[in-house]
N, C-alpha and C positions, 0 to 999 in steps of 0.2 A: 526651746531649750538652748542655752549657750554652752560652749565648751566648758565653762566653769561649773555648770550644773550637771555635766555628763557623769553617768555612773562609771565611766571608764577612767581609770587613773591617768593623770597627766604625767609625762616623763620629764626628767631633768637630764640634760646632756651637756657636758663641757668638752670643748674641742680646742686643741692648740692651733694658734695662728702665729705667723711671724711678722705681721704688719697689721696693727689695729685699724689704721686709716683705710687700707685696702679691704679689710673685713667689713668695715662700716659701709663702704661703697657697694661691695658685693651683696651683703645680706640686707642692707637697707634700701639701696637704689635698684639693684638688679633683681633680687628676689622679692623686694617690697615688704620686708618684715618690719614690724614696729619695734623700735629700740626702747629698751627699758633703762634701768640703772646702768652706770658705767663708772670706770675709774681709769687711771693711767695704764692699767694692765689687764682689764677685762671689760666686756660689754654683754649685757643681758639682751636677748631677743625673744619676741613672741612668735614662736613657730607653730601657728595654728593652735594656740592655747597651751603649748608645751614650752617649758623654760629651756632655752638653748643659750649657752654662754660661750663666747669666744674668749679664750685666755691667751695672753701674749706668752709664747714659748718658742724661741727661735730654733731650738734643736728639733729635727724631724727624724722619725724612725724610717727604716727602709720600707718601701711599698711592696706589697704582695698582690698577686692576681690569681684567681681561680677560674677555670673554664665553666661557663654556664651557657647553654643554648648557642654554642658556637662563638661566644664572645669572651674576652678576658676581663672578668669582673674584678675591679679593685677592692682589696680588703685591707683595713676595715672601711666600711661606708655606712652612711645613715641617710634617712630621708623621710618621706611621707607617703602614705597610701591615700591618693586623692580620688575624686570621682572622675569619670572619663572627661566630662566637660572641663573640670578644673585642670586636669592633666594637659589637655589640648591648649588651654589658655596659657598655662605656664610654659609649655613648649614654645608657643608663639612669642611670649614675652622674652624667653631666653634667646630665641633666634633673632629677634629684633635688637637685642643687646649684643649680637654677634658673639655669643657664647660658643666656645669650642667644646664639643661634647667628647667624652671618652667613648661613650656608646650613644649614637644618635637615637632619638625617639623611634621606637618600633614596637611591634606586637611580638611578645615572647610566648612560646608554647602555643602557638596558634592552632586552634581546633582541638586542644588537649585540656585536660584538667588543669586549672590554674592559669588559663590564658590571661595575659596581662599586657598592658602597655607599659613600657619602661624606658628610662633614659638615665645616663650617668654623666656627671660633670665634676669638675674640680673647683673648689673655691680658690682664691688667690694664694692661700697657704699650702695648697695641694691636698686638702681634705676631700675625699670622694663623697659625693652625694648621689643618691638614687631616688627618683620620684617615679611612682608607678600608679596604675589604676587597673582595677579588675572589672571586666564586663559584668561579672556575677560576684558580689562581695562574699557570698557564702563559700567561695572557693579560696579565700585568702589562706586558710590553713588546711586545704584539701590535700590528701595524700595521693 
């Protein structure tokens, strides 16, 4: 089954960026996303089967942080829940690209319900991304 055949709906997310060339380098080269349609003011990306669009928007809102597991988590943020091997592969790719992490890859809630690997980083426009992986996917929504 491909992501297009999945019974789980795909999401569409549009995010502001202040430099489309920097977005193209980051999302295309650093994260390795396939580029779709584009114009002078936006670029479509294939984010693991989800439609992610970077829109040129030079004005940026103020950044907010919330405490989670001893770290200041940037809000808003978005990302993907990966498998543990995919998470490790992406973390290695980001380190090789000399990415500066907001929160370095680590295990959050270790030994507790919802144990997960997580990392936070910013794209060139300052949008916060979180990538995570659960050792047990049944705990993604566990209370």
